[in-house]
C-alpha positions, 0 to 999 in steps of 0.5 A: 593437431591441425586436423583435430582443431578443424573438427572442433571448429566445424562442430561449433560452426555447424551447431551455432552454439556461439557466434562465429567469425572465423577468418582463415588465411591459408598458404601453401608450402610452395613459394609461388602459390597464392593464399586462399581467400578469407572465409565469410563471417558467420552470425548465429541467432542471439534471440527469437520472439513471437510476433503475433497479430493483434487478434491473437495478442489480445487473447493471451493472458498470464496464468498463476505461474506467469506463463503466457497462455493462448486459449483455443477451442478444439478444432481452431487453428492459430498461425504463429509468427516470430522475429529473429535477431540479428536480422542478418543471422547466417542460420535462419532455419527454425524448428517448431515443437509441441510438448503435447502434440495430441493436445495441440499440434504445430506444423513446420510453418508455425500453424497450431491446431487445437486437438483435445483438452484431454490430460493436462489440457495444454501444450507448450509450443516452442520455436527455436533456431534449428542448430540451437534447439537443445540447451541454447536458451535461444527460443520462445514458448507459448502455452496453448490451452485447449477447451473442448467446449466454450465456457462463456463469460457471465460478468466482467469486473473492471478496476483502475490503479487510479481514477485520475491521470495527467496528460502524458502519464499512464494508469493501469486497468485490470479486468477480471472475467467471471466465472473463473473457468471461462474459456477466454480470459481477456477483453477488448479495451475501448476509450470513450474519448481517444482525443483525451485518453487512449487505452492499449490492448493491455489496459494501459491508459495514457492521458493526452493533451487537450484544450480542457483542463479536465475531461471525463472518459469512460474506459470499457472492457468487453469480452472476446467470446461473443457474449459481448459482456462488458464493464467500465470505469470512469476516469478524469484526464487532467492537464498539467497546469502550473500553480501560480500562488498558494495560501496555507490555512493557519488552523494548525499554526502555533501557539493557537494549536499545539501538535501532539506527537501521538496524533501522528499527522495532520492534513493542512488545508490550502488554496491555490491559484488557479484553483484547478492547477496540478497540485502535485507540482507544489513543492513541500518542505519542513524546516526540521524533518527530525520533528515532522515531514510533509508530503502533499500537504500531510504533515507526519510527526516523528515517532522517535520523541523529537520535539520543538518548533518547525515550519512547513512551507509550500512553494509554486515552482514556476513563480517561486510563490511560497506560503508557510505555517509555523507549528510546534510540538511540545514534549509531554502533550497527549491528545486523543479526541476521537475525531478521525476514524482513520487516525486514533491511537487509544482503544481496548487492550485486546483481552480475552477469556472464558469464551469472550473478548474485549472490543471497541466501536468508534463514534465521533467524539468517543469510543464504546468499549466492550469488556470480556469475562475476567471470571464468572463474576467479574468483567474487565476491559482495559483501555490502552495507547497503541502508539509505539511510545507514549511520551511524558514530561512531568514538568510541561504537562504533569496532569494526565486526564481521561474522560470516561464512564464508571461502570458503577454508574451504569449497572446497579449490580456492579458494586466495585471496580479497580481502575489504575493508570498502568505504565512501563517505560524509562526516563533518562535510563531510570525505569518507571512502571506499575500503577501511578499512585500505588494501587486501585482507584488512586487518581488525584482528582475526579470531576463528575460530569453532567453526562454521567462520565468522570474525568479522572486526573493523575498528577505526575508531579505529586504521585509516585509510580509503583516502580521508580517513584516520582518522575523528574520534571526536566526530562522526557519519559518514553513509555512502551506501556501506557493504559487504563487498567479497568478490572474487577467490575463485580459482581456481574456475569455478562459483558458490558460496555462503557464509553471513553470520550477523550484522553489528554494531558494538561498543565494545570487543573484550571486548564482542565476545567476551562476545557470542560467549559469550552465543550459545554460540559457541566461538572462538579469536583468530587475529589 
């Protein structure tokens, strides 16, 4: 048994598959013999990594598989070096191998020679401790890609993760070399002002502390294949300047302004002292995050149907100076004015048929909707709210109004249309759906405007839904479908366009006419 155990230990020790620290105290059978001295501990390598000079490091890039690639021209050589941990490892001998020695050969000193691009065109060069070469996982690899002919770069596209960086913070630059088959895929990075910003060989830019609050710096990427083609990006290095005081603009303060949940967000304006302070240091808070949250001055409304009053506060952390704006989001208020191309919720219903499809185009203050071929003689182009839910409160805002063009006023050949307010939702568990008013063209009121448009008004307080009947006046309804069904424009065989100027809910008819007057719109009540 003793002999067998010794053989096993020697195999493990020789192969260095685990760290060994064997201490043996052997004594003889005789009482007078002294014990044999303790054996010296043996330490196996735990890791090995390439330690390459900078001129090689800046040539290496990551390919689509995530492998580190060193490009070499046929006939070139590269001296690879490595580091091993721990430094006092007992067994330091290593073995260099090449997966395709006919493409790239490597000698016992780690010198790689590019031979040919034939076949795969690359070889995996590895270094590992000799005793741990097979199956240990203690090794490092480098993909050497060989090219027979140099393909030079023709262009460099440089991008930055941000165009501003604060002192002590970093941003990432990336360079894309054209054409894609260029031999060398990396660049040399240079900063125009290293006192303000440095850039490392990987394109990481670090802002530095300077005496100026803002400094313009150009980061340039230059090819490494001798073509000297370059690209650059201008960035601004900012110093961290504590805000001392802040004043929020009161444009969105209640009761002068009421937030409509479907508007999704508003951007607050504010003034800081000093003006060029680091605004990201300002601390923002909402008194009721169930209704609205705030970040960097952007107030985002909830989508769950929570309504009420809330206060947004901005605070300067160093001085404690604060400024607030009191806001309100009433239940049932719908307002879409098409004043923000990046934030509107109503557009065409994405319909198609008979070789055509509906579409829309945004303009400040209105949308142009293009219909699709409903059939050979009819056009259709429904207009829909694309929010997850549209919230209605028949007690707070009973009047739904849409200012839009009627195709009959635009095209002489159109003799009839079918306009409906089409819905699907529920109020406190009761389902409401179908056309408001029961059938086609059943708006409660119609105002003909001087610009040729109409304001069609539906009254939730007096008009029944096709399913569910009349809405209760003391509860909020959540509707997943809420749209103007604009169909059966006949007789016309080609696509047409109409405009929608706004969609809103109002408390009274006087509120509607007051709004039209405030917009300078002349009108007459047709119905």
